[in-house]
PAPA-665152 format. One record per residue: residue in three letters; x, y, z of N, C-alpha, C in turn. Coordinates in steps of 0.02 Angstrom, whole numbers, plus 50000, padded with zeros to 5 digits. Example, Ala and Ser with C-alpha at 12.3 -4.5 7.8 and 13.67 -1.06 7.14 Angstrom:
BEGIN
ALA506604971650390506154977550390506604983550390SER506424988850354506844994750357506455000250394
END
This chain:
BEGIN
UNK505774762051389505934766351446505344770951458UNK505094771251520504514775451534504694782751529UNK504224786651507504344793851503504114797151566UNK504434802551584504244806351643504004813151620UNK503534816051654503284822551635503824827851642UNK503784832951601504254838451604504064842751664UNK504464842251718504304845751780504464853251776UNK504794855451722504964862551718504364866651697UNK503854863451669503264867051647502724866651700UNK502334871951706501764871751751501184868751712UNK501054862351723500514859051686499864858851725UNK499824862851777499214862951817498714868051791UNK498894871751738498444876751710497814873251683UNK497274876951683496644874351659496744871851588UNK496504865751575496554862851508497174858651498UNK497674859151541498284855151534498314850551594UNK498114844351585498034839751640498584834551646UNK499104834951606499634829851605499934828551674UNK500174833651708500474832751773499964830351825UNK499374833051822498854831051870498644823851858UNK498624821651795498474814651781499024810151809UNK499644812051800500204808251826500174808051903UNK500034813751933499994814152006499444809652033UNK498844810052005498294805952031498444798552021UNK498774796851965498944789851952499464787352003UNK499974791352016500504789452063500224788852134UNK499764793252153499454792852219499034786452224UNK498674784752170498274778552170498734772452176UNK499294772352139499774766852144500064766452214UNK500244772152242500524772252310500024769352360UNK499394771452355498874769052401498794761452395UNK498794758952333498714751752324499314747952351UNK499914750352335500514746952359500584747352435UNK500404753052463500434753752535499944748952569UNK499354748252540498864743752568499074736552559UNK499364734952501499594728052489500134725952539UNK500604730452551501144728852598500964730852668UNK500474735452672500284738752735500894741752767UNK501384743452724502014746252747502254742552809UNK502224736052804502384731752861503104731652882UNK503524735252848504214735452868504594729552840UNK505164728252869505584722752847505634717652902UNK505824711752883505904706652934505314701952936UNK505204699252993504704694053002503994696853000UNK503524692352992502814694252990502614697753054UNK502954696553109502774699553173502804707153173UNK503144710053123503184717353120502574720353085UNK502134716253059501524718653026501044721553078UNK500724726953059500194729753101499684732953056UNK499064731453067498514734453031498564742053034UNK498394745352979498444752652974498044756253028UNK497434754053039497014757253090497314756553159UNK497564750553174497884749353239498494753753248UNK498904754053196499504758153199499334765553213UNK498854768153177498664775153185498374776453254UNK497964771953280497674772753347498214772453401UNK498644767353397499174766653447499654772653444UNK499814774753384500254780453375499954786753406UNK499314787753395498964793753423498964793553499UNK498814787753528498824787053601499524788153629UNK500024785753593500714786653615500914794053612UNK500724797453559500924804453551500524809253594UNK499884807753605499444812553639499244810353709UNK499394804153727499234801853794498534799053799UNK498344796853859497684793853870497124798653853UNK496594795953824496004800153808495404795753798UNK494824798953800494204795453789494084794053716UNK493584789953703493424788053635493244794153592UNK492824798553619492614804453581493214808953564UNK493664809953611494254814153598494704810853547UNK494784804353552495204800653505494904800953435UNK494254800053431493914800453366493994807353335UNK493894812453376493954819353351494664820753327UNK495154818553364495844819953345496054816253282UNK495704810753267495864806953207495404808453148UNK494884812453161494424814253108493974808553086UNK493814804053133493344798553118492814798453172UNK492294794453162491754794553212491894789753269UNK491544790953324491654787053386491514779653377UNK491004777953337490854770953328491424767253292UNK491754770753247492334767753212492904766653261UNK493034771553303493564770753354493394765053400UNK492784764753423492574759353469492694752453436UNK492504751853374492584745553337493334743853328UNK493744748953312494454747753300494844746553363UNK494624749553419494984748753482494844741953515UNK494264739153503494074732853536494604727353530UNK494864725853470495374720653466496034722653499UNK496164729153502496774731553535496734730553611UNK496134731353637496014730053709496054722553721UNK495734718653677495724711353685496434708353684UNK496874711253644497564708653639498044711953689UNK497774716453730498194719453782498634725153759UNK498514727953700498914733553676498664740253702UNK498014740453717497694746453745497334744453809UNK497364748853859496994747753922496424752653926UNK495874750353953495304754753969495364756154044UNK495364762454061495384764354132494844769454145UNK494704770654207494214775754226494534782554221UNK494134787354199494374794254196494514796554267UNK495084799954279495274801954347494774806654381UNK494424810854341493954815654370493234813354368UNK493084808754322492404806154315492454798654308UNK492384795054362492464787854363492004784154316UNK491464787354292491004784054246491284783954175UNK491704788754159491984789354092492584784654083UNK492664782054022493204777554007493754781253969UNK494374779853988494954782753954495344777053923UNK495564778153862495984773253827496714775153836UNK497124770253849497824771553863498254766053832UNK498804767953803499284763053777499574759053834UNK499544752453830499834748253882500584747653871UNK500964745353920501684744153909501794739253851UNK501364734253846501424729553790501274733053724UNK500784737553724500614741353664501184745953643UNK501494749053693502064753453678502634749453648UNK502794743653676503334739453650503174737153579UNK502564735153567502354732753501502384738453450UNK502154744353470502174750153426502894751853408UNK503334751653456504044753253442504354748053396UNK504164741853403504404736553359504194737953287UNK503574739753278503314741253211503634747553183UNK503694752753224504014758953201504724757653178UNK505084753753216505774752153199505814748553132UNK505374743753122505354740053059505174744653001UNK504704749053012504494753752959505044758852944UNK505404761052997505964765652985506484762252941UNK506614755852955507094752152915506864751552843UNK506214750252832505944749952765506024756652730UNK505864762152763505934768752733506664770052715UNK507124768052758507844768852744508034764952682UNK507794758752676507954754652618507664757552554UNK507034759752557506704762352497507024768852472UNK507324772552517507614779052499508374779152507UNK508674773252507509394772852520509814776652469UNK509584777252408509974780852358509744788152350UNK509344790452396509124797452396509614801652437UNK509674807852418510044812652459509604814552519UNK509924816752572509554818852632509044824252615UNK509244828952572508794834352552508174831652516UNK508274826352477507704823352441507224820052491UNK507494816652541507064813552592506674819052629UNK507014824352647506684829852683506154833152640UNK506304834252576505814837352531505204832752521UNK505324826252512504774821552503504344821352565UNK504654821152623504284821052686503874827452694UNK504174833052679503824839452686503224839752638UNK503334837552575502784837752526502234832752543UNK502424826852566501924821852584501524824152645UNK501864827352693501524830152751501034835552729UNK501254839752684500824845152658500224842252620UNK500354837152579499814833852541499304830752588UNK499544827152639499084824052688498694829452726UNK499024834952742498674840452775498114843352732UNK498244843952667497734846452621497154841552616UNK497314835052613496784830052612496364830252676UNK496704830852733496354831052797495904837252801UNK496164842852780495764849052781495154848352735UNK495254845452678494694844552631494164839952661UNK494374834552693493894829852721493544832552782UNK493844837352816493514840152875493134846552859UNK493134848652797492764854552776492014853252784UNK491634858352802490914857352813490544854552752UNK490774856152692490424853752633490754847452604UNK491194844152641491514838052617490994832452611UNK491064828252560490584822752554490674817752609UNK490124814752631490154809452681490414803052649UNK490564797952689490844791652662490404788552608UNK489754789052615489314786052566489304789952500UNK489524796252501489534800352441490214800352406UNK490734798052441491414798052413491464792452361UNK491814793952307491914788652258492364783352287UNK492224776952272492654771652297493284771352256UNK493824768852288494454768552252494664761552236
END
């Protein structure tokens, strides 16, 4: 039977790394399992969507049409990465390129009706997966996990956007 760390003790004190070791290990396992499944949801393979595509489509759905630079800035990645990731989404008709309403030379990316339908299909499948994975959790546990995961992701995002954050070539590989 696996042992679990004693959560009643504050093991984050300098020199006591037990809880932090467990936390970093569980985050590494989560990242690997999430990548392996790509949190593809339940059901047929058609509910699968690449992580980058999901995040881009989700951002366009939540924030509306925007240019590449604005999309890159809102996601905390560079414009060349967005351009590379958006290309297959345009090719498959999930994203439309349109002219900026005030500056016809500028390009605006917009979720297409097909992209919106596909995104909703994937969201629905992922919601079902989350429901299944947490079916024996109390509502308060789901809310607490969501709040803590949101807080954790916020801390990661803030760290990566800090002026002294290491660039991709300096970050340790996982």
